[in-house]
C-alpha positions as CSV (number, residue, x, y, z in Angstrom):
1,M,20.2,-10.7,9.5
2,R,21.6,-7.1,9.7
3,I,19.3,-4.7,7.9
4,L,19.6,-1.1,6.7
5,V,16.2,0.5,6.9
6,T,16.0,3.8,5.0
7,G,13.3,6.2,5.9
8,G,12.9,4.2,9.1
9,A,11.7,7.2,11.2
10,G,8.7,7.7,8.9
11,F,5.3,6.1,9.2
12,I,5.6,2.6,7.6
13,G,9.4,2.5,8.1
14,S,9.2,3.0,11.9
15,N,6.5,0.5,12.2
16,F,8.6,-2.0,10.3
17,V,11.6,-1.3,12.6
18,H,9.5,-2.0,15.7
19,Y,8.0,-5.1,14.1
20,V,11.3,-6.7,13.1
21,L,13.0,-6.0,16.4
22,S,10.1,-7.5,18.3
23,E,9.7,-10.6,16.0
24,H,13.3,-11.5,15.2
25,E,15.5,-11.5,18.2
26,D,18.7,-12.2,16.3
27,D,18.2,-9.4,13.8
28,E,20.0,-6.0,14.0
29,I,18.8,-2.8,12.3
30,I,20.5,0.4,11.2
31,T,17.9,3.1,10.6
32,L,18.8,5.9,8.2
33,D,16.5,8.9,8.0
34,A,16.9,12.5,7.0
35,L,14.3,13.6,9.6
36,T,12.3,15.7,7.1
37,Y,8.9,17.0,8.2
38,A,7.5,13.4,7.8
39,G,10.0,11.6,9.9
40,S,10.6,11.8,13.7
41,K,12.8,10.0,16.1
42,E,9.8,9.9,18.4
43,N,8.4,7.2,16.0
44,L,11.3,5.1,17.2
45,D,10.6,5.5,20.9
46,G,11.1,2.2,22.6
47,V,13.8,1.0,20.2
48,L,16.3,3.8,20.1
49,D,18.2,2.4,23.1
50,D,17.9,-1.2,21.9
51,P,21.4,-2.6,21.5
52,R,20.3,-4.2,18.3
53,H,19.3,-0.9,16.8
54,E,21.4,2.1,15.5
55,F,19.9,5.3,14.3
56,V,21.8,7.5,11.8
57,E,20.6,10.8,10.6
58,G,21.3,11.3,7.0
59,N,20.1,11.4,3.4
60,I,20.0,8.5,1.0
61,R,21.5,10.7,-1.6
62,D,24.7,11.0,0.5
63,R,26.9,8.6,-1.5
64,D,29.7,8.3,1.0
65,L,27.4,7.8,4.0
66,V,25.3,5.2,2.2
67,T,28.4,3.3,0.9
68,D,29.7,3.1,4.5
69,L,26.4,1.9,5.9
70,V,25.7,-0.6,3.2
71,S,29.1,-2.2,3.6
72,D,28.1,-3.4,7.0
73,V,24.6,-5.0,6.4
74,D,23.1,-8.0,4.8
75,A,20.0,-6.4,3.4
76,I,18.4,-3.0,2.5
77,V,14.8,-2.1,2.9
78,N,14.1,1.2,1.2
79,F,11.2,3.1,2.6
80,A,12.8,6.5,2.1
81,A,10.5,8.6,-0.1
82,E,8.5,11.7,-0.6
83,S,5.0,10.3,-0.6
84,H,2.3,13.0,-0.6
85,V,0.5,13.4,-3.9
86,D,-0.7,16.9,-3.2
87,R,2.8,18.1,-2.5
88,S,4.1,16.4,-5.7
89,I,1.5,18.4,-7.7
90,E,2.7,21.6,-6.1
91,G,6.3,20.8,-6.8
92,A,7.9,17.6,-8.1
93,K,11.7,18.4,-7.6
94,S,12.1,16.9,-4.2
95,F,10.2,13.8,-5.3
96,V,12.7,13.2,-8.2
97,T,15.7,13.8,-6.0
98,T,14.6,11.5,-3.2
99,N,12.5,8.9,-4.9
100,V,14.6,8.4,-8.0
101,Q,18.1,9.8,-7.4
102,G,18.1,8.5,-3.8
103,T,17.1,5.0,-4.9
104,Q,19.8,5.1,-7.6
105,T,22.4,6.0,-4.9
106,L,21.3,3.0,-2.8
107,L,21.4,0.7,-5.7
108,D,24.9,1.8,-6.7
109,A,26.1,1.2,-3.2
110,A,24.3,-2.2,-2.9
111,N,25.9,-3.3,-6.2
112,E,29.4,-2.6,-4.8
113,A,28.7,-4.5,-1.6
114,D,27.8,-8.1,-1.0
115,I,24.1,-7.5,-0.4
116,E,21.9,-10.5,0.1
117,R,18.6,-8.7,-0.4
118,F,17.4,-5.3,-1.6
119,L,13.7,-4.7,-0.9
120,Q,12.3,-1.7,-2.7
121,I,9.1,-0.4,-1.1
122,S,6.6,0.8,-3.8
123,T,2.9,1.6,-4.1
124,D,-0.2,0.5,-6.0
125,E,-0.3,4.0,-7.5
126,V,2.3,3.1,-10.1
127,Y,-0.3,1.1,-11.9
128,G,-2.6,4.1,-12.3
129,Q,-6.3,3.8,-11.9
130,T,-8.7,0.9,-12.8
131,L,-12.5,1.2,-12.8
132,D,-12.9,-2.6,-12.9
133,G,-10.9,-5.6,-11.9
134,K,-7.6,-5.7,-10.1
135,F,-4.0,-5.0,-10.9
136,S,-1.5,-8.0,-11.1
137,E,2.2,-7.6,-10.8
138,D,2.5,-8.1,-14.6
139,D,0.3,-5.2,-15.5
140,P,2.0,-2.2,-17.2
141,L,2.9,0.9,-15.2
142,N,0.7,4.0,-15.8
143,P,1.4,6.6,-13.1
144,R,-0.8,9.6,-13.3
145,N,0.7,12.1,-10.9
146,P,4.3,13.2,-10.2
147,Y,4.6,11.2,-7.0
148,S,3.6,7.9,-8.6
149,A,5.7,8.7,-11.6
150,T,8.9,8.9,-9.4
151,K,8.0,5.7,-7.6
152,A,7.5,4.0,-10.9
153,G,10.9,5.3,-12.0
154,A,12.5,3.9,-8.8
155,D,10.9,0.5,-9.5
156,L,12.3,0.5,-13.0
157,F,15.8,1.4,-11.7
158,A,15.7,-1.4,-9.2
159,Q,14.5,-3.9,-11.8
160,S,17.3,-2.7,-14.2
161,F,19.9,-3.3,-11.5
162,Q,18.6,-6.8,-11.0
163,T,18.7,-7.6,-14.7
164,T,22.0,-5.8,-15.5
165,H,24.0,-6.4,-12.3
166,D,22.3,-9.5,-10.9
167,L,21.5,-7.4,-7.8
168,P,19.1,-9.4,-5.5
169,V,16.2,-7.0,-5.8
170,L,12.6,-7.5,-4.7
171,I,9.7,-5.0,-5.0
172,T,6.5,-4.7,-3.0
173,R,3.6,-2.6,-4.1
174,T,1.2,-1.9,-1.3
175,C,-2.3,-0.3,-1.0
176,N,-3.1,2.6,1.3
177,N,-1.7,2.1,4.8
178,F,-3.1,3.5,8.0
179,G,-2.3,3.1,11.7
180,P,0.0,4.6,14.4
181,R,2.8,7.1,13.7
182,Q,1.3,8.4,10.4
183,H,1.9,12.0,9.6
184,P,-1.3,14.1,10.1
185,E,-1.2,15.4,6.5
186,K,-2.6,12.0,5.5
187,L,-6.4,11.4,5.2
188,I,-7.1,9.1,8.2
189,P,-5.0,10.8,10.9
190,K,-6.0,14.3,9.6
191,F,-9.7,13.4,9.7
192,I,-9.4,11.8,13.2
193,Q,-7.8,14.9,14.6
194,N,-10.2,17.3,12.8
195,A,-13.3,15.3,14.0
196,A,-12.0,15.2,17.6
197,A,-11.5,19.0,17.5
198,G,-14.9,19.7,15.8
199,E,-13.3,21.0,12.6
200,N,-14.4,20.3,9.1
201,L,-13.3,17.2,7.2
202,P,-12.5,18.3,3.6
203,V,-13.5,15.5,1.2
204,Y,-12.3,15.8,-2.4
205,G,-15.0,15.9,-5.1
206,D,-18.0,13.8,-4.2
207,G,-15.9,11.3,-2.1
208,S,-16.5,8.4,-4.5
209,N,-12.8,7.7,-5.1
210,V,-12.0,4.1,-4.0
211,R,-8.9,2.9,-2.2
212,E,-7.9,-0.4,-0.6
213,W,-6.9,0.1,3.0
214,I,-4.5,-2.0,5.0
215,Y,-3.5,-1.7,8.7
216,V,0.2,-0.9,8.9
217,E,1.1,-3.9,11.0
218,D,-0.4,-6.3,8.4
219,N,1.7,-4.5,5.8
220,C,4.9,-4.8,7.9
221,R,4.3,-8.6,8.2
222,A,3.9,-8.8,4.4
223,L,7.1,-6.9,3.8
224,D,9.0,-9.1,6.3
225,V,7.7,-12.2,4.5
226,A,8.7,-10.8,1.1
227,L,12.2,-9.9,2.4
228,R,12.9,-13.4,3.8
229,E,10.8,-15.7,1.6
230,G,10.3,-13.9,-1.7
231,T,12.0,-14.8,-4.9
232,V,14.7,-12.4,-6.1
233,G,13.5,-10.4,-9.1
234,D,9.8,-10.8,-8.2
235,I,7.2,-8.1,-7.4
236,Y,4.6,-8.7,-4.7
237,N,1.4,-6.8,-4.4
238,V,0.2,-6.3,-0.9
239,G,-3.5,-5.5,-0.4
240,S,-6.3,-6.1,2.0
241,H,-9.3,-6.3,-0.4
242,A,-10.9,-3.8,2.0
243,E,-12.1,-1.3,-0.6
244,K,-13.7,1.9,0.7
245,T,-14.7,5.1,-0.9
246,N,-13.2,8.2,0.7
247,L,-16.7,9.2,1.9
248,E,-17.1,5.8,3.5
249,V,-13.8,6.2,5.3
250,T,-14.8,9.7,6.4
251,E,-18.1,8.5,7.8
252,A,-16.4,5.6,9.6
253,I,-14.0,8.0,11.3
254,L,-16.8,10.4,12.4
255,D,-18.7,7.4,13.8
256,A,-15.6,6.1,15.7
257,V,-14.8,9.6,17.1
258,G,-18.5,10.3,17.9
259,A,-18.7,13.4,15.7
260,D,-21.5,14.6,13.5
261,D,-21.8,14.1,9.7
262,D,-22.2,17.9,9.3
263,L,-18.5,18.2,9.7
264,I,-18.1,16.8,6.1
265,E,-17.1,19.5,3.7
266,F,-16.9,18.7,0.0
267,V,-14.1,20.6,-1.7
268,D,-12.8,20.9,-5.3
269,D,-11.2,17.7,-6.5
270,R,-7.5,17.6,-6.9
271,A,-5.8,17.3,-10.3
272,S,-5.4,13.8,-11.8
273,H,-7.3,12.2,-8.8
274,D,-7.3,8.5,-9.6
275,Q,-10.7,7.0,-9.2
276,R,-9.9,3.5,-8.0
277,Y,-7.0,1.2,-7.1
278,A,-7.3,-2.5,-6.4
279,L,-4.7,-5.3,-6.2
280,E,-4.4,-9.0,-6.8
281,T,-2.4,-10.5,-3.9
282,G,-2.1,-14.2,-4.8
283,K,1.7,-14.1,-4.9
284,I,2.3,-12.7,-1.4
285,E,-0.5,-15.0,-0.1
286,A,1.3,-18.0,-1.6
287,L,4.2,-17.2,0.8
288,G,1.9,-17.7,3.7
289,W,0.8,-14.1,4.4
290,E,-2.7,-12.8,4.8
291,P,-4.0,-9.7,6.7
292,E,-5.1,-10.2,10.3
293,Y,-7.0,-7.0,10.9
294,S,-10.2,-5.9,9.2
295,F,-10.6,-2.2,8.3
296,E,-12.9,-1.7,11.3
297,E,-10.5,-3.3,13.7
298,G,-7.5,-1.3,12.4
299,L,-9.5,1.9,12.5
300,E,-10.5,1.3,16.1
301,R,-6.8,0.9,17.1
302,T,-5.8,3.9,15.0
303,V,-8.4,6.2,16.5
304,E,-7.4,5.1,20.0
305,Y,-3.7,5.9,19.2
306,Y,-4.4,9.4,17.9
307,L,-6.9,10.4,20.6
308,D,-4.4,9.2,23.3
């Protein structure tokens, strides 16, 4: 399979590129990335010179470039997105242009080409928050911040192309990822680096917000399974069932780094801070996938990566 991976120099995208090239010796990948602050060619060290891999610097909103690249691939996996909630609250424009308009540009190009699969990478945040139970793929979307609203919009665009144009679209919605190559603005790498430097760890509110955490390699395996084995038109939740409050994650990081709890600093909560996310994952598990790493195992590997 020849795959166009957009946003492939970012966190999850680069891990996916590494995973596919290591697990599928007959596959070829074109990585398209605009190399914004969150993307780096260093994330692709080890595969940049692989004869099965080509890196292209560019934006998914560049219609001519995208059309040219899509004409030469079998599948598209779209990771390209602005993804930081705090940044979306400060200003939503770049989230609309990348997450919605960029996805629309990819869908248009895919519709004109003979694409076998279009995998749209989404997030559990499109469902909004739930205080009890878990979200299934059939639950309505209720995004509560600008970031998740643009991701929900991209999902709906992708579904509309599948319905209207019979485009072979699949969607995955994953819980919080962590692991190597994540930008240090995100909670776990930021707190690891702060703890190692003896700096305060700013925890929003009282730290009771609950997230489901998955080690990035487990997520990459799930996305690969969905791409190859999933049913066109379907949505697949990807979760670990490892629910942790933000305070529990913070304390686990301090323990792993060997730092004191007095580094915890409770700060004013952010606007529209969802209390809890949780996913039902029976559909992706029915394809033969399950997570291999516990939260503790993944955190140990992640701490080692950042301290090294």
